[in-house]
Structure formats: C-alpha cells, structure tokens
C-alpha positions in Angstrom: -4.0 -14.8 -30.1 -6.5 -12.5 -31.8 -9.1 -13.0 -29.0 -6.5 -12.2 -26.4 -5.6 -9.0 -28.2 -9.3 -7.9 -28.3 -9.6 -8.6 -24.5 -6.4 -6.5 -23.8 -7.8 -3.6 -25.9 -11.1 -3.8 -24.1 -9.3 -3.7 -20.7 -7.2 -0.8 -21.8 -10.3 1.1 -23.0 -12.1 0.4 -19.8 -9.2 1.6 -17.7 -8.8 4.7 -19.8 -12.5 5.6 -19.4 -12.2 5.1 -15.6 -9.0 7.2 -15.5 -10.5 10.0 -17.5 -13.7 10.0 -15.4 -11.7 10.1 -12.1 -9.5 12.9 -13.4 -12.5 14.9 -14.5 -14.2 14.4 -11.2 -11.1 15.4 -9.2 -11.3 18.8 -10.8 -14.5 19.4 -8.7 -14.4 16.9 -5.8 -11.9 15.6 -3.4 -11.4 11.8 -3.8 -13.0 11.2 -0.5 -16.2 12.6 -1.9 -16.2 10.5 -5.0 -18.4 7.3 -4.9 -17.8 4.3 -7.1 -21.4 4.7 -8.3 -20.8 8.2 -9.5 -17.4 7.3 -11.0 -19.0 4.5 -12.9 -21.8 6.8 -14.2 -19.3 9.4 -15.4 -17.1 6.6 -17.0 -20.3 5.0 -18.5 -19.5 1.6 -17.2 -21.2 -0.7 -14.7 -19.9 -1.3 -11.2 -19.1 -4.9 -11.9 -16.8 -3.9 -14.6 -15.1 -1.4 -12.3 -14.6 -4.0 -9.6 -13.1 -6.4 -12.1 -10.2 -3.9 -12.3 -10.1 -1.9 -9.1 -11.1 -2.1 -5.4 -11.7 1.6 -4.9 -11.3 5.1 -6.4 -8.0 5.3 -4.5 -6.6 2.3 -6.5 -7.4 4.2 -9.7 -5.7 7.3 -8.5 -2.6 5.2 -7.4 -2.5 3.6 -10.8 -2.7 7.0 -12.6 0.0 8.5 -10.3 2.2 5.5 -10.6 2.2 5.8 -14.4 3.0 9.5 -14.1 5.9 8.8 -11.6 7.2 6.0 -13.8 7.4 8.4 -16.7 9.5 10.8 -14.7 11.7 8.2 -13.1 12.2 6.5 -16.5 13.4 9.8 -17.9 15.9 10.2 -15.0 17.2 6.7 -15.2 17.4 6.7 -19.0 19.2 10.1 -19.0 21.6 9.1 -16.3 22.5 5.9 -18.2 23.4 8.2 -21.2 25.7 10.1 -18.8 23.6 13.3 -18.8 24.2 15.6 -15.9 21.9 15.4 -12.9 21.1 19.1 -13.7 19.9 18.2 -17.2 17.9 15.2 -15.8 16.2 17.1 -13.0 15.4 20.0 -15.4 13.7 17.5 -17.8 11.7 16.0 -15.0 10.6 19.4 -13.8 9.6 20.4 -17.4 7.5 17.2 -17.6 5.8 18.2 -14.3 5.2 21.7 -15.6 3.8 20.3 -18.9 1.4 18.2 -16.8 0.8 20.8 -14.1 -3.0 20.3 -13.8 -2.5 16.6 -13.2 0.3 17.2 -10.7 -1.9 19.5 -8.7 -4.8 17.1 -8.7 -2.7 14.3 -7.3 -1.1 16.5 -4.7 -4.4 17.9 -3.5 -5.6 14.5 -2.5 -5.2 14.2 1.3 -4.7 10.4 1.3 -2.1 10.3 -1.4 1.5 9.8 -0.2 3.6 11.0 -3.1 6.8 10.4 -1.2 6.0 6.7 -0.8 5.2 6.4 -4.5 8.4 8.1 -5.5 10.5 6.0 -3.2 8.9 2.8 -4.7 9.6 4.1 -8.2 13.2 5.3 -7.6 14.8 2.9 -5.1 18.2 3.9 -6.5 17.7 7.5 -5.2 18.9 6.8 -1.7 21.8 4.8 -3.0 22.8 7.6 -5.3 22.9 10.1 -2.4 24.7 7.6 -0.1 27.4 7.1 -2.6 28.2 10.8 -2.6 28.5 11.0 1.2 31.9 10.8 3.0 33.1 7.2 3.3 33.8 7.6 7.0 30.2 8.5 7.8 28.2 5.6 9.4 25.4 4.0 7.4 22.6 5.2 9.8 23.7 8.9 9.2 24.0 8.3 5.5 20.4 6.9 5.3 19.1 9.8 7.4 20.7 12.3 5.1 19.4 10.5 2.0 15.9 10.6 3.5 16.2 14.2 4.4 17.4 15.1 0.8 14.5 13.1 -0.7 11.8 14.6 1.5 13.2 18.1 1.2 13.4 17.8 -2.6 9.8 16.6 -2.8 8.7 19.5 -0.6 10.5 22.0 -2.8 8.9 20.5 -5.9 5.4 20.6 -4.2 5.9 24.3 -3.4 7.0 25.0 -7.0 4.0 23.2 -8.3 1.5 25.1 -6.1 3.2 28.4 -7.1 2.2 27.5 -10.7 5.9 26.9 -11.6 6.8 30.6 -11.3 10.4 29.8 -11.6 11.5 28.0 -14.8 12.4 24.3 -14.5 16.0 25.3 -14.9 15.9 27.7 -12.0 14.1 25.2 -9.8 16.6 22.5 -10.6 19.5 24.8 -9.8 17.9 25.7 -6.4 17.3 22.1 -5.5 20.8 21.0 -6.5 22.3 23.9 -4.6 20.5 22.9 -1.4 21.2 19.2 -1.9 24.9 20.0 -2.6 25.1 22.1 0.6 23.4 19.3 2.6 25.7 16.5 1.2 28.8 18.7 1.4 28.3 19.7 5.1 30.9 19.0 7.7 29.8 16.5 10.3 
C-alpha cells in the first residue's frame, strides 16, 4: 500500500509540473505554438514521462479546464441540493471565475478549445433543468432547442464578461443572465 501511495504522489507531482508549465507557457504562446519538447523542458521532465500521462498539449489543457469546470459545476450542484436560489448559485460561480480570471482568459483564448462542449459534459443536468421550466404543451424538439439556445447564450455572455475583465460585479452579471434566460423561457410561442 505504501508503494502505491508513493507512485500516486509521483504521478500527481508530475502532472502538477506539466500543468504549471503549460499555464506559464500559455501566457506567452498560443497552444498551437507549444511543442511537447518545449513543454517538457519548462516542466523539467523527459518526453517519455510526458507521454506516460498525455498524448498532446491539448490533453493537458483539457484536463486543467475539466478540473476548473468541475469545480464550478460542483458548486452549482452542491448549492442547488441545499436549496439555494439559482441567483446565489450563479453569483458564486461567477465569483469563482472572477477569482480565477487569468486562467479563464487563458483557456478561452485557445482557438481549439470548445468550452461549451466541456460545460455540457460537466453539467448534463443543465438542459433538463431548463426543459423542466418550459410549458408542458411545448414539443420536446422545441424544448431542446430552447435549452441549447439558453446554454450557448449564457456561455457567450460569460465569455464577454470575462474579456471585459469582469467590469460588472458577479451579482450584476448573474442578474443580467437570469433576466435574459427568464425572458427566453417565459416567451409566448
């Protein structure tokens, strides 16, 4: 058991070094310009070690972003299970993003990274939550389309907020998003 613990610690340390190196390099270079050789040099590991854990620099970015998204989605799901309002939940997530603004910008500036897909994978309940609040007589295809529209629109608003350096407070941005979502869901069909 002790040997397994040491191996797990070594893997965690290696991944942390790779993550930190990639994040540092992303401050200067687009991910397309980062080679595995350079990444390994910055992380001070050899390429074989890198390939024991990842296939590419994109895999590293996806793992880092997935952890970030899981932290935000865990916050939402945990708060909703405690019956907190959606306003409070969204404000907390936006505060988390603001507190990690540099990272959020780094991820969003990568041309290949599909944030929407990652969010959808992390929050499969999101569409269902929207669908449940739509009129019962609306057909399922329209409900799914509205849920997709709300999801994509919300992410677009959050992206714009991030790139404006979070000029509005998390509370103000949450109120704007919820106003627009409410208007979209409450529309007459």
